[in-house]
N, C-alpha and C positions, 0 to 999 in steps of 0.2 A: 251647559255652562262653559265648558272648555272652548267650544266654537265661538261663543259670545265673547269670551275673554280675548281670543285671538283677533276677532274683529275690532275690539276696543284697542288692542295693542297696535293693530294696523293703522287705525285713525290717529292714535297718538304719535306713531312714527312719522306721519305726514307733517306734524308740527315740527319735530326735530329735523326732518330732512328738507324743510323749506318748501314743500309741495303746496300748491294752492288747494284750498278746501272750499267746496260749495256750501251754501247756506244749509242745504239738506244734510250734508256730512257733519257740519257743526252742531246742528240740532240733534242729530242721531248720537253723536259723541257725548253731548251734554246729558241726554236722557240715559245713555248707557252708564255713565259715571254717577248720575244723580240717583237712579233707582236703588242700587245697592247701598249707597250712602244713606238714603232716606230710610231704608229697611233697618240699617244699623242704628240710626238715631231713634227710630220708633221702638226697636227692641229694648233700647236703653230706658226709654221713658215708660214702656210697658212694665219693665222690671220695677221702676219706682212706683208705678200705679198698683202693681201687685203687692208690694210692700205696704203701701198705704191702706189698701183694702184689707189685707190680713191683719195689720195692726189695728185698723179701724174697728174691726169686730171685737176688739178687746175693750173698747170704750173711748170716751172723749179724752180722758187724761192721757192714755197711751198715745193717741193720735197727736195731741198737743205737745207731748214731750219730744216727738220727732219733728213736728212742725216748728218748734221753738229754735232748734239748732240747724234746721234745714238750710237757711241762708248762709250759715257759716260753713257747712259742708260744701256748699256750692262755691264759696270763696276758695277753699283749699283745692277743690276739684278744678276750678278755673286756673289757679296758679300752676297746677300740674299740666294742664292743657297748654298754657303759655310757654312753659319750659320746653315741652315737646315740639311745639310749633316753631320755636326759634331755630331748631335744627331741621325739621322736616321741610320747611320752605327752602332752605339752602339746598336740600337734596332735590327738590322739584326743579330749581334753577339749573343745577348741574345735569340732571337727566335731560332737561330741555336743550341744553347745550351739547348733549352727547357725551359728557364726561362721566361715565359710569364708575370708573375707578375713584374719582373724586367724590362721587355720591356715597360710595361705600366707606370712604375715609371719614366723611362727616358722620355717617351712621355709627361707626365704631366709637368716635369721640362722644357722641350724644349718649350712648349707653352709660358711660362712666359719669358724665356731667349730670344727667338727669337723675341717676340713682342716688348720687350724693345729695342733690337738692331735695329729693323726696324723703330721704332719711332725716334730714334736718327739719323738714316740715312735719314729719311724723312725731318727732320729739316735741316740737312746739305744740302740736295739737294735744298730745297726751298731757303735757304740763298744764295747759289752760282748761282742760275738759272739766275739772271740778268746779271752777269758778264761772265758766261760761253761762250756764243757765241763770245765775244771779245777775251777771252783767246785762243779760238780755231782758231782765225784768219779768221772768216767768214765775208763775205761782209755785210756792214751795212744794206743793203736792207732786209736781212733775220734775223737780230738780234731779232726783236720783236717776230716773230713766233717761232723761235728756243727756246728762253727763256720761252715763254708761254708753249710750249710743254713739256719742261723738268720740269717746275714747277708743272704742273698737274701730270706728271709721278711720281714725288717725293711725292706729297701729298698722293697718293694711295699706297705707298710702303708697309705699314703694311698689306694691303689686299694681295698684291703680295707675301709677306713673308709667310703669312698663307697658301696661295695657294701652294707654294713650300714645306712647311713643311708637310701639310696634304698629298699631293701627294707623297712626298718622303717616309713618314712613311708607307703609304699603299703599295707602290712598294717594300720596304724592307721587308714587311711582306709576300710578294708574291702575293699581289692583284694588278695586272696591269690593270684590266678591268675598275674599278671605275675611276682612274685618266684618262684613255684613253677616256671614255665616257664623262667625265667632260671637257676634252680638246676639243672634238668635239662640245659640247654644247657651250663652250666659243667662239669658232670660229663662230658659227651661230649667237650667240647673238651680237658679235662684228660687223658682217656685218649689222645686223638690226640697231643697234645703230648708227654706222657710217653713214649709209644711211640717217638717219634723222638729224644727228648732223652736218655733214660736209657741206652738200649742202643746198642752200636756197630753199624756196618754189618755185616751178616751175609748168608749165602747161604740162601735159602729154596727149597724144592722143592714145587711144587703141581701135581698131575696130571702128574707126570713132567717138568715144565718148571722149570728152575733159573733164579733171578734174584737179584740183589743188592738187599736191603732197606736203604736208607740209614739211618744213625743217627749221632748226635753222640757217643755213648758217654760222657756226662757223669756217669753214675751218680747218686749222691745229689744232686749239684748240679743235674742234669737234672730230678729229681723236684721240687725246689724251684722251678726256673724254669718248668716246665710248669704247676704249680699256680698260681703267681703270675701268669703270663700269662693263664691262663683266668679268674682273678678280675678282672684288669684289664679284659679285654674285656667281661665281664658287667657290671662296674661302669659302664662307658660306656653300655651298652645300657639299664640301669635308670635311670641319670640322664637319658638322652634321653627315655625313656618318661615319667618323672616330670615332666620339664620341659614336654613337649609334648602328652602324651596323657591324663594323669590327669584324670578328670572333676572332682575336687575340689581338686587341688593344682597343676595345671599353671600354670607361671609365664610361658609365652610370651605376648607381647603385653601384659604387665602391668608397670607401673612399681613399683619398691619398693626399699627400702634393704637392702643385705646386711650392714650393720654391726650386730653383735650389740648389743642393748640390755641394760642392767643388769638390768631386771626379768626378761627372758627367760633370761639367764644365771643369775640367782639361782635361778629355778625349776629350770633344768637341773642346776645344782649340787646342789640339794636332792634331786632324784631320782637323778642320775647318780653323785654321789660315794659314797653308801652302796653302790650297785651296783658301783662300781669297787673299793671296799674289800672288798666281798663276793668279787669275782673274785680280788683279791689274797689274801684269806684262803684261798679254795678252792685256787687254783693254788699259793700258797705251801705249803699242806699237801701238794699233789701233788708239788711240787718236793722237799719234805722226804721224802716217800715214796720218790721216786726216789733220794735220798741213802741211805735205808734199804735199798732194793733193790740199789743199785749194788755193794756189797761181795759180794752173792750171786753175781756173775759175769755175763758177757755173755749167757748163755742166759736168765738170770732177767730181765735188763733188757729183752731183746727180747720175751720172753714176756709180761712186764708191759705193755709198750707195745701188743703185738698184742691182748691181752685187753681193754685199755681201748678200743682202736679197734673191736674186734668187739662189745663191749658197747654201744657207741654205736648200733649198729643196733637195739638194744632200747629205749634210752631217748630217742633222738631224736624218736620220735613224741610223747613227753611234752612235749618242747620245742615241737613244732609246735602241740599243743593249748594249751600255755601262751601261745603267740603269739596264738591265737584268744581266750583268756581275757583277755589284756591289752587287745585291741581291744574286746571286748564290755563288759568292766567299765569301761574308760576312757570309752567313749562313753555308757554308762548313767549314770556319775557326772557326766559333762559335762551330760547332760540332766536331772540330779537325779532319776533314777528309782531310788530306793533299794531298793524291793522287787525290781525287775528285776535290780539289781546283785547282790543276795543270791542270787537264783535262778540267774543265769549262773555265779556263783562255784561253787555246789554242783554244777551240771550238768557244768561243765568238769573239775572235780577228779574226780568219779566216772567220767567218760569216760576221763580219763587213767589212772586206776588200773586200769580194766578192760582197756584196750588194752595197757598195759605188763605187766599180769599175764599176758595171753595171750602176749605176746612173750617173757616170761621162761620160759614153758613150752617154747616153740620153741627158745630159746637153750640150755636144758638138754639137750633131745633132740638137737640138731644141732651141739653144740659141737665135736665132732671134725671135722665137715665145714667149719665156719666157720673154725676155726684152720688146718685143713689147706690151705685155699685161699691162706693168707697166707704160709706158710713150708713148705719141704720138710724142715726140720731136725727130727728126731724129738724131741730133748730139749726144744726150744721148744714143739713141739706138745703134748706131755704136760703141761707146766706151764700152757700157755694153756687147755687144756680143763679142767683142775682149777680154774683161776681163774673161768672162765665159769660153771661149774656151782655154785660157791659163791654167786656174785653173783646168779644167777637167782632165788634166794629173796627177795631184797631189792627186786625190781622194782616191785611194787605200792606199797610205802611210798615208794620213791624217786619214783614218779610223783606221789604226794601232795605231796611237797615241791616238785617241779618246777612243777606246775600251780598250786599255791597261791601260789608265789612270783610266777608270772605274774599271778595275781589281784591280789596286793599291789602289783605294779608298775603295773597299770592304775589302781589307786587312788592312785598316787604315794606309796605307803607302803613305803619301802625300808630305812629305818634299822633298825627292829626285826628284820625278817627277816635283815638282815646280821649282827646280833648273835647271832641264833639259829644261823645257819650257823657263825659263828666258834666258839661254844661247842661245838656238836655235832662239828665236824671236829677242832678242836684238843684238846678235852678227852676226847673219846671215841675217834675214829679213830686219831689219832697215838699216843696213850698205849698203846692196845691193840696197834697195829702194832709199836711199839718193843718192847713186852713179848713179843709172840708171834714176831717175826721171828727172834730168836736161836735159838729151839727148833724152830719149824715152817717157817722159811724163807719163801718166797713165799706158801705156803698161809696162814701166819699173817697176812700183810699183807692178804690178801683176805678172810679171816674178819673181821678188824677193820673192813674197809670195809663188809661186809654188815651187821654189827651196828650200825654208825654210821648207815647209810642208813635202817634200820628205825626207829631212835631219832629221826632227823631228821624223817621222815615223820610220826611220831606227834605231835611238838610243833608241826609246821606245821598239822596237822588241828585241834589244840586251839585254836590262834590263829584259824584260819578260823572255827571255831564261835563263838568269843567276840565276833567282829565289831568289835573295836576298830580294825581297819584301815579300816573303812568310815566315814571321817570325813565330816561334812557340809560339803563344799567349796563 
């Protein structure tokens, strides 16, 4: 792994040094950055999949309680990502320009700014947690568990924020391996903690020997605590690595001010605020979709949540490649390598469409098995399989929008993509979902989603080709 990291650093140095790169070198660098990023994204969604499967074994109501607030947790999650990205993109530009001291200065300021932001977000989440299930129109039988899950999630938001910040900084410096390994460790730790926190103590029999397996029996609350604790541990590890081991960004032994400067905050706001609005737009639409689905019953809510989680196995590779695109485009723009910027943009988008297209085929074929692992309830399984098979057809164009967005973020161009997402989701998806849900139920909601994702991918490809995002910074 060390040799591989040295090869990646050598190729990234060619960007900073202005050396010409062959197509083969560009492809190799794209793959070297994408694979660890994809592993990190997959480990994250596997963790959600494990949570869903463990809680799913408790019954439909337990599954529905998490499904009801899942879109709101993604909203808060997305705001933390936007906050971290506002600073990490600046670091990528400075590293591309060879200004390592400036990159570390931005890092120091980001630690203070994002921590304050996440603390405020955590307070907001805990305040609204009691009323949230009511606002979302969930059945009274799931209000308590849904509220508890979201409250625990909110309490640990600062740890989640530091996780995103440290991982994002390492990725933008070209180090994809450390966040990837941390993601795998978080997944393993989550399984172990959930195993003991969700289920009560029970008697096991192995090879004829009976013994008591201890458990806290916390149910939905245990799932939230297990995941949050795993995130907190990994956040600490990533911060330690960033602080002491990163070859470009380590702060140990260096004096510097942690007070955010106006110029740094202004740039972070210019990058992060449109991203935050974008997440609000997307998650607001997902919340409204939940409101549309909620009257269809507990089975529909649970199936919708499980299908979204299962589909993530398909589209998370796209987000991993998008992370690589942000790093490559960000450093290329920082080095003022415009032709290389254009080339990396096209290579990463094509790679993402290919990978997610293949994943879509697998998702269609194995939909029964994927959903079957998450719930034993037949009504939920049938609805979930139907949703996944509809969505499989949208995956290549969904990849185009995901990776192109990563390209635009690397170029610090986030406002127009935000507006494009707003129009696509609210004008196309929600209008179709509201129209079709009354006659087709959950099937109509997922048909609307499939149509919208194809439309969104098309308009993102058009903007990528026109290159207005590639401003001469």
